[in-house]
N, C-alpha and C positions, 0 to 999 in steps of 0.2 A: 192481265199479263204483266205490265210495268209494276204494279204493287207487289206480285210476287217476286219479281227480279230485285226490287228495292230491298224487300224483307229478306231475300237470300243474301244480298250484298252486306246488309246490316248485320245478319246471323254470322256471316263470314269474316268480316273485318273485325267485329268486337272482340271475338278470341284471340285473333292474330295479334291485335293491338296489345290486348291484355298479356299475351305471351311474351311480347317484345319488352313490355314494361317490367314483367317479372324478371325477365333475363337481366335487365339493366339493374334492378334492385339486388338481384343475386350478386351480379359482379361488383357492384359497389360494397356489398357486405364483404365479399372476399378481399377486395382491395384494403378495406379498412381493417380487417382481421390480420392480413399480412403485415400492414403497417404497425398496428398496435403490437403484434408479436415481435416485429424487428425492434420496437421502441423498448420492449420490456426485457429484452435479452439481459439476463443477469450476468455480471462479471463474476466468475467463480472466486477469484481472490477478494472480492470485496465481502469482508464479513459483517460489516455493520449495516444491517438492512433498515430500510425506512419504515416506521411504523405505519399500521394500517387501521388502527382504532380511531376513535372519535376524538380522543384527548390529544391535543398538538404536542404535549410534552411527553418525552420519553427519557429513560435513564439507563445507563449501561456502563460496563467495565471492559477494557481491553488489557490484554497482557502479551508482553513478547518476552518469552523465557529462552535463554541461550546457555549452552554448555559445550565445552571443547572437549573432543574425544580423548586428545593427548593427555590432558589434565586428568580426566577420568582414569586413565591407564596408570597414571602416576600416583592415584589415590588421593588427590588433593582438589579435585575439581570444584571450581567455584560457580555456583549458578547465578547468572546475572539476569536481571528483569527490567524491562521498561513498561510501565503501566500508567493508564489513566482512568479516571472516572469522568463520565460525561452527562451533562443535562443538555438535551437537544430540543428545538421548538420547530415543528414541521411548518413550513411556509407554504407548500404546495404538495401535490401528489408526488413530485419528484425531487424535492429540494428542502433543504433545512439549514439551521444555523445552529451550531454546537459550541457549548462552553465546556472546556476540558482541564482537568486538574491532574497533572501528570506527576508521577514519582517513580523512582528506582529503587529495587530492592537487591542487594547482592549478598550472598551467603558466605559463610566461613569457607576459606580455602585459597587457592591461588589460580592465576590465569596468565595468558600470554604477556598481559601488561605489567605483571610483577614478578615475573620468572617464578623462582621458588620460594619466594616470600610470601609466607602466609598471611592472609588479610582477614580482619575481623568482619562480622556481618555489618551491614550498614542500610540505613533506609535514609534517602536524599530526596528532597523535593526538588523537581525540576521546573523549567519554564512554563508557566501556564499558557494556554493559547485559545483563540476562538477560530472556528473554521466555518466556512459556508461550502455545503455539499450539494451537488447536481447529479443525480444517478443517471439521468438521460439527458446530458447537455445538448448533444445533436446526434442526428443519425446520419453518418457520411455515406458516400456511395458504397455499393457492395455490401450493404447492411452492416456497417461497422459502427457498433455503439460506442458512445464516449462517456466515461465517468469523470467528474472533476471535483477536486477539492482544494480550496484555497485556505492557507492558514497564516494567521498573524500571531507571533510569539510575543510575549512581554519578559523582560530580564529579571524574573523573580528568584531565579535559583543562585546560590551562593557562587557557583562557577561563573555565571554570566555577569554577575556583579562585580567579582574580582577582575575580569577582563575589560570591564566597562562597556559591556555589549548594550547597544540601543534597542535593536530589535532584530527579529529574523522572519524572513517572508518565505513560505514554501508553497509551491504550486504542484499539484498531482493530477497526472492524468492516467486512465486506463483505457485503452483501446481494444475493443473485444470483437471478434468475429466467429460466429458459429459455422464451422466448415460443414459439419453435418449436425444432426440432433445430439451426437455423442462427443463430437471433437470440437474443442473451443481453442483458439489461438487469441492470446493477450499480449500486449505491448504496455509495460507499465513504466511510467516516467515520474520521477520525483526530483524536482529541482529547488534548492534551498539557496537563499541569499542573505549573507549575514551583514546587517548594517551596523558597522563598528565605529566607536568614537576614536580608536586608536589602531594603529597598524601592528603593534607589538606590545607584549606586557611581562611582567615578572612572573616567571614560573617557578614555584617552590613546590618540592615534593620529596618522598622518601623512596630511593631506588630499591631494587630487588635485594640488596646487601645490607639494607638497614641504614644507609648513611642519607644524610639530608643534603639535597641538591638545590641549587638557586641557579636558573638560567634565564634568559630572555627568550621568548618564543614569539613568533608571528601569529596574528590572529587570522581565522578563517575568512574566506571570502565567498566561496561557492562550494557547494556540494550537488554532485548530480548522479544520482542512483536510478539505474534503468535496466530493464531486462525483459526477456521473452518468456511467457509461459505456454505451455502446450498442455491442455487437459483432456482427459477421457472421461467423460461422466457416465460411470457404470450405472448410477442411478441419482435422481436428484438430490439425495443426501450424500453421496459418496463419489468423489473424483480422484482419479490419479494423474499426476502430471510431472514434468521436468522444467526446470528453469535454468537460464543461462543469461548472463549479463556482466555488467561491471559497474563499478562505482568510483567517480573522480572526486577528489578533493583538492581545492586551490586555495592558496593563501595570499594575503596581502603583501604587497611590496614594502620594504622598509630600509631606513638607512643604517639600521643597527649592524652588527658583525661586518663592518666594512661594505655595506650594500649588498652582501650576498643574499640571494633570493632563495627562499625554501622551495624546492621543486614540488610540483603537484603529486599527489598519491594516487596511483590507480590500481584498483583491486578487482580481479575477476572472481566470478562466482558461478557455480553450476551444480545441479544436483536433483535427485528425485523428491517428490513431495505428494502428500496426500491431503484432501480437503474433506472433512466429514462434519456432519450436522447430527447433533444428539438429540436436539429439539428445536423448534422455531426460536427458542431463546438462548441456545448454547451451539456455537459452532467453533470449529478448529481447524487450523492448517500445520501439519507438522512437515518439517523439512530436514533433510540432511545435505549439507552444501559444502563444497570444496571452495576455500578461500585462497586466492593466490595474489600475492603482492607483486606487481610487475617488476619493480626494481630490486626485489630480494630473491624470489624463487619462481621466475616464470617458467623455467625449464621443468617445473614439477606439474605444470597444468595438465589436468585431465588423467593425471596418474593416481589420485584418489588416496593419497597417503594419509595416514591418521593424524600426522601432525598438522594437516591442513583442513581437517574436517571438523565441523561443528554441527550441532543439532539446535534446531530452533522450533519452538512451539508458539504459535500465535492463537490466542484464546479471545472469544468475545462472548460476553454473557449480558442478556437484556433482563432488567429488573422488573 
């Protein structure tokens, strides 16, 4: 009788313990799955994806193309672009170091900086820079993912050498939160510090009327560009969104011009955008934004006049 009771207890407790064990294993897998999914939350506005192949080296191209609607209406729109070629080396599953060779191309035409003075097309080499990128720097409470990129620039361009720039340091963060599987909220922060050898420089240029101008200008100290994105992911390859934010520019103090300091520049921006991917090696973001300078036309904010609108295309291609 005792042996029958013992065999019954054994046959009862073994399945029960096995069930508890399976529940614990399943719970652990669920937790790990949730954590991994939270960690891999992709920022919609990050175009440069990290490579998944065995080769740690990857090569890519990035281009930012900009055109003003007002200039287009007047028939002389000048297409401006900032581009760079990149060779990057993957350090881990989420981070890499990148070496970037930037250049600008501006087409024939005129823009807001040159009035109605037509400019020739030009190709200009810009400051080369090295960046460290971490796609999943940390997972904050409420499942907020953090993308981070740090950049160090060398004064290799003619304009930087003219003002005797020593270096430029830039720190980028993108905080992303998936509200649902379709709705994504992002806060983008880009802070640049200009390490200058002087607080002012001689600025020579030709104005919109074709006259040579020589003046003394203050050098930049800080730029802070930050904005909010709200995205609706219609599908993994297509998202529609809206951006709203502003960019602040501050200049160094100087004793020139009787010590009068150049005030900071504050520019608001907002407008619709669409992110689309043609292939794993080609993705784009197209924006139509209203740009308002606080000290000049703040009263026109949110009126979306053509004078204040510009179109921007951000393109990323992986070779």
